N, C-alpha and C positions, 0 to 999 in steps of 0.2 A: 305403401305403393313404391314402385321403382322411382329412382331419381332420374332415370332416362326419360326422354319425352314420350316414348311409346313403350308400354309394358310388354316388350318382346319376349316370346317364348325362347327356351334354350335352343340355340341353332343346331345343337348336336342331337336333339330329340328325334327318335325314330318311332314309327308306328309300333303298336304293341306286338310283341313277337308271336302271340297266339294266332296262328293262321294268317299272320300278316295284317290283322284288323286293329283298328282303334275303337275301343268300346265306348259307346255314347249313351247317355241318358237324355231324353228329350222331355222337358217340362212344357206343358201347353201344346201337346202334339196335335190336337184337332183345330188349333187356330191357324192363322195365316203363316206365321213363322214356322210352326211345327209341321204343317203339311208340306211346305216347300223344303224343309230340312229332310223330311222323309223321302221326298222325290229325289233329292241329291244322294241320299244314302242308297236308295234302291238302284240308282244308276252307277254306283261305285261300290259294289259289294266286296270288292277286293281290298278296299281301304277302310270301310266302316262297318261296325256291327252295333245295332241298337239293343241294349240289354234291358231298358225300362222306359216306359212312357207314362205321362200323367196328363189328366185333363180335368176340367171342372165337373163334367158329367152331363152336359146338355146334348151331347152327340154320341150316345152309347153305341149305336151301330157302327159309326165310323171308327170309334176307339177300338172296338173289337176287331174290325177289319184290319186296322193298322197293326194291332198286336199279332194277328195271325201272319200277315205279310212279312213282318219283321222278325217273327218268332222270338219275341221278347221273353225275358224271365219274369218280369214284374209289370203289372198294370196298376197305376194309382189313380184314384178318383176322389175328388173333394166331397162329393155328395154321397153320403152313406145310403140315402134312400134309393139310389139307382143301382146298388150292388146286385139285387136279384135280376134286374133287366140286363145288367152287364154280364153276369154269369151265364144267363140264357143266350145272349148274343155271342159270347165267346164259345159256348158249347156248339152253337150252330156253325160257327166258322171252323172250329177244330175237328168236328165230326168224330168224336170218340177219342181223340188224342188227349194226352194230359194237358190241362189248362195252366196258364201262367198264374203265378201268385197274384192275389189282389190285395192292395192296400186301400183303405177307405177312411175318409174323414178329413177335417181341415188341415191335419198335419201330415197327410199322406205324401204330398209332393216334397215336403221337407225331409221326410224319411228316405224317399227315393233319391233325393239329391245327394245324400251321404252314402249311398250304396256303392259297391266296388265298380269303378269304371275309370276311363281316362278323362273324359270331358263331359260336363253337364251343360247342355244348352238350355238356358232359362228363357223360354219364349212366353211366359205367363204375362198377362196384361195387368198392370196396376200394382199398388203397393203390397198386395198379398204375396208378391214375389220376393219380398225381403228375407223372410225366414229361410226359404230354399237357397237363396244366394249365400246367406251366412253359413248354412249347413254344408254346402258344396265347398266353400273356401276352407272351412274348419276341417273338413275331411281330406283336404289336400288335392281336390280335383281341379283340373283346368276348367275355368268358367267361361263359356261362350255366352256373353251377356247381351241379350236382346231386351231384357226387362229393365229399361233405364230407370224406372221408378224406384227400384230397390236401392240403386246407388244414390239417387237423388234424396230420398227420404232418410236413408241410413248412412250417408256418406262417411262420417268418421268411423262408424262401426265396420263398414265394408273395407275401408282403407286400412284399418288396424289389423284386419285378418289377412288381407291379400298379400301374398309374396310376389316379388318381382316376376313378371311373366305369367302370373296365374290368371289374370283377367284378359280376355280377348274380346273387344267390343264387336257387336253384330249389327247395331244400327248402321245404315248405309253411310251416314255422315261420319260416324266415329271409326268405322272400318276404313274410310278414306283417309281420315287424319292419322290413324294408326300406321297406315302404309306410307304416307307422305313424310311423317315424322321420322321414319327410319333413315331418311337421307341426311339428317343432321342431329346435333345435340340440342338439348333444351335451351342452352345459352345462345344458340344461333337462331332461335325462333323469334321473329318480330311479332307475328300475330297468327291466330287461327281464323280462317274464314269459313263459316258454316253456311251452306247453301240451303235455300228453302224454295220449294216449288211455287209458293204463294197460295196454294190451295185453290178451291173453286171460286173464290171471291177476290182474287187478285185484281187490283185496280179499282175496287169499289171503296167509297168512303164510308165512314161510320153510319151516316144516315141511310145509306143504301143497304146496309146490313140488317136494319131493324126488323124487316119482315121475312127474312129468309127462313125456309122450312128445313126440317130434318132431312127430307129427301134431297134437297139442294146441297146441303152440307155434306151428305154422304157421297155425292157424285164427284169424287176426286179426279182431277184430269190426268193424273200420271200413275198413281200407285193403287193397287188393290190391297186393302188392309181391313182390319176389324173395325167395327163402328166407333169405338171409343177413340182409337188412334186416328181414324179418319176425321172425326169432329175436331180432335185436337189439332189436326193439320189445317182445318178450316179456320180455327181461331188463332192459329200459330202458337198455341200453348205447347205443342209438340216441340217447336223450335226453341221455346224458352227452356223447356226441360233439357233439351240437347245442349244448350249453352251451359247450364249447370253441370251436366254430365261431362262435357269437355273440360271444364275447370277442374273437376274432381279427378278425372282420369289422367290429365296431363300437367296439372299444377301450373296452368297458365292463368294469370290474373284476368278477371272479368273484363277489364278495360281493353284487353288485347284479344278479345274474342268478338268477332264481327259477324253479323248475319246479313247476307245478301239474297235477293230473290232471283232465282234462276228457273224460269218456267219449264224448260225442257227436261230438267232433272238428269242431265247427262254428267255434269260435274258434281260429285257428291260432297266434296268439301276441298279446301285448299289450305296450304301452309305457306305463309310468307316468311322468308328468312332475312336475316340482317343484311345480307349482301344485295338485296333487291330481288332475288329469285323467288318465284312462286311455283310450288309444285301442286298440281291438281290431279286427283284420281278421278278417272272418267270411265264409265261404262253405260250402256243402255240401262234404263231403270228396271232392275230385276234383283230381288232380294237374295236369290240363290248365290250370287257372288259374295256378298258379305257373310252369308251363312257358311259358305265354303271356307272363307278366311277363319271364321270362328272355330270350325271343326277340324280344319287341316293344318293350321299354322304350326311351324314355319314353312310348311309345304303348300304349294298351290295345287288345287284339284283341277285337272285338265277338263276343259269344256264345262266348267261349272255353270256358266251363264253365257248368253250371247255376247259377241264383241261387235264393235263398230265396223261398218263397211266404209273405210276411209275414202273410197273412190267416188262416193256419192256426196253431193253438196248438202250442207245442212247449216242452219243458223242457230247460234248459241247466244242467248241474251242474259244480261245481268242488270238488275234494278235495285235501288235502295229500298229498304224496308219502310213501309208507311206505319210509323209508330202511333199515329193518332187513331187510325182505323183498327190497328192490331196492337194494343198495349201490352199484350201478354209477355212479350220478350223482355220489355223493361221491368215488368213486375217480377219476372223470374230472376233477372239480375239482382233485383232488390232483395228477394228472399234468399238467394244464394249468398249474397254478401252478409246478410244477417246470420245465416247459418243456424246451428242448433235445430230446433223443431220447426222453424219457419218453412223450409222446403216441404216438410211432411204436411203441414197445414195447407200450403198452396196446392199440392198434388191431390190431397183428399177432398178439399172443397171443389176442385175442378172436376174430379170424377163424379161427385154427387150432382154437380150442375149439368154436366153432360148427360147424365141419366135423366134429369128433369127436362132438359131440352129435347131429348129424343122422345120423351113421353108427352111432349106438347105442353108442358106446364111452365116453361121458362122461355122467353125470347132469346134469340141468338146473342144479342149484345148483353143480355142479362147474365150470361155465363161469366164473362170477365168482370162485370160490375159486381156480381155476388162474390166471386173469388177475392176481388180486391177488398171488399168489405170484411170478409172473414179474416184475411191476412192482417188488415188494420186492427181488428178487434183482438187478434192474438197478440199483437204488440211485439216488442223486442225481446227475444229469448234472453234468459238470465245469463250474464257473462260469468266466465270462470268456472262453469260447471261442465262435467263430462257427460256427454250424451249417452243414454242407455237405450236398450230396446224398449223398455217399459215407457220411457219418455216419448219415444216415437209413436208407440201404439196409443198412448194416452192423447197425444196431440192429434193423431189421425182420427180417433174416435170423437174428440171434441169438435174438430173441424167438420166432420161429416154431419154430426148432429146440428151444428149451427147452420151449415149450408142448407140442410133440409128445412130448418125453421124459416130461413130467409126465402127459399124458393116456394115454400108453402104460402108465405105472405104475398109473394109475387103472383102466385096462382090465384089467390083470392082477389087481389087488386085487378088482375086482368079480366076476371069474370064479371066485375061490376059494370 
């Protein structure tokens, strides 16, 4: 990774000379990040061209429609069983025209990530995004990274492959830090301030959270996101993951990364410098702005997202984090400090617990209780060993299996 505080792209970089476009691959095209990225691309056809898209396979009709509207070369789908339906949906969209190439199977997105293009936008949710992240970096593509989990679980692997300027963060918080950090050197940074909306349960104590439902957890007051990320925002696990991500991206120690609650989600994060100055990046909550930074940097895409009307009065609030009600950030700092496979265990256990919560088999507070237990059982990673992809995958598999066992016990107990 770069020694500079922000992994800036080459300032002399220009759009690809072919028709003036920058060729893009979008992984996770039918998800929240993917659909907003496609909206941005379609509004800026003179700047971007999408050559390939990938998705898990649960929204075949939408995937086929996206392929046709973007006129992609390749469509990748993780589920091989949906290929006949996908081919049929594509044929309906294309109406006799030649169909794009179809890649299918668990490695399809990874293969697509290494295909010829300028930028790979990794909008996949979860640790399954690690292999595509590594493939994109190894192939020399610029990586617009929305899949924070791949950096968190495979931090040393990702950092070993990434060249200076190769990773552009797409999370709103890290896109904000990325921009603010450009104002100074790393030595001039006193601390990073990562903002959190507080989710739907801001202000509630731990006891008040015991009986919340999946429907309540999915009702985020600010952002429209997928179910896993939305629940992670309700538990503030998402913020814990972002603290680890900020540490890995910018090489700032954990003790100098602070989390504050900002319900309006106008300020996406801040950098405090050693002279006492604080630079904040602020826009109305809209992910198309960070996506545009990821796809266009070092250029800004005109009108990518709405701007503030500064002539109208508004109130911006900031509150300290309630670490008792939301212990996830503290646990994330702990596993981030442990390093090795500990972040992978934390992430994998959480994904399984979120699934159990959404299925109604685990109470809301049980998510972090179970993750904490799995992390404790995993223990301290062996010192002095080099992390490998096999290590990460083994830890991920173990943590998922153990979390399922524990949530199964919780289910049985709750039914008594």
